[in-house]
C-alpha positions as CSV (number, residue, x, y, z in Angstrom):
1,M,109.7,86.7,81.6
2,L,111.4,88.4,84.7
3,I,111.2,86.2,88.6
4,Y,110.0,88.2,91.4
5,K,111.1,87.4,95.2
6,V,107.8,87.7,97.0
7,T,108.0,87.9,101.4
8,F,105.1,87.5,103.2
9,I,104.2,88.4,107.0
10,K,101.6,87.0,108.2
11,N,99.9,86.2,104.1
12,K,100.9,89.7,104.1
13,I,103.1,90.9,101.0
14,D,106.4,92.5,102.6
15,S,108.6,92.7,99.8
16,C,108.3,92.3,96.8
17,R,111.7,92.6,94.8
18,L,113.6,91.7,91.3
19,S,115.4,88.1,91.6
20,V,118.6,87.8,89.7
21,N,120.2,84.2,88.5
22,T,117.4,82.4,89.4
23,I,116.0,79.8,87.0
24,M,113.0,77.9,87.6
25,E,110.5,76.0,86.5
26,G,106.5,76.7,86.3
27,S,105.2,80.3,86.5
28,Y,105.6,80.1,90.6
29,T,106.7,78.1,93.5
30,C,105.9,79.1,97.0
31,E,106.9,78.4,100.4
32,Q,104.4,77.6,103.5
33,H,104.2,77.1,106.6
34,N,101.1,76.3,108.8
35,G,98.6,78.1,106.4
36,F,101.4,81.2,106.4
37,L,103.5,81.4,103.3
38,I,107.3,82.8,104.1
39,Y,108.0,83.6,100.0
40,A,107.5,83.2,96.8
41,L,109.1,83.3,93.4
42,I,106.9,84.0,90.3
43,K,107.1,84.6,86.9
44,A,105.8,88.0,85.4
45,E,106.1,90.8,83.2
46,N,106.1,93.2,86.1
47,E,106.4,93.6,89.5
48,A,102.5,94.6,89.7
49,K,101.8,91.8,88.2
50,A,104.0,89.7,90.1
51,R,101.9,91.1,93.0
52,G,98.8,90.8,91.4
53,K,99.9,86.9,91.6
54,A,100.8,86.7,95.2
55,L,97.4,88.5,96.2
56,E,95.9,84.8,94.3
57,L,97.9,83.0,96.0
58,I,97.3,84.5,99.8
59,E,93.6,84.0,98.6
60,Q,94.1,80.2,98.0
61,V,96.8,79.3,101.3
62,S,94.0,81.1,102.7
63,S,90.7,79.3,102.0
64,A,92.7,76.3,102.3
65,R,93.2,76.6,106.0
């Protein structure tokens, strides 16, 4: 599985790039501040699936506000 770094601006995907030399546990980790996502590291098979998971994270954060 590959790891993608997704960055956000006001809970919208800004970029999604392959992250090299990154080791992480779990399927994703994210950082948020005041209800807005800053970035997420997501394990996925390809960029499209990483973006899909990022959209799910946006939904979760938005519904928690």
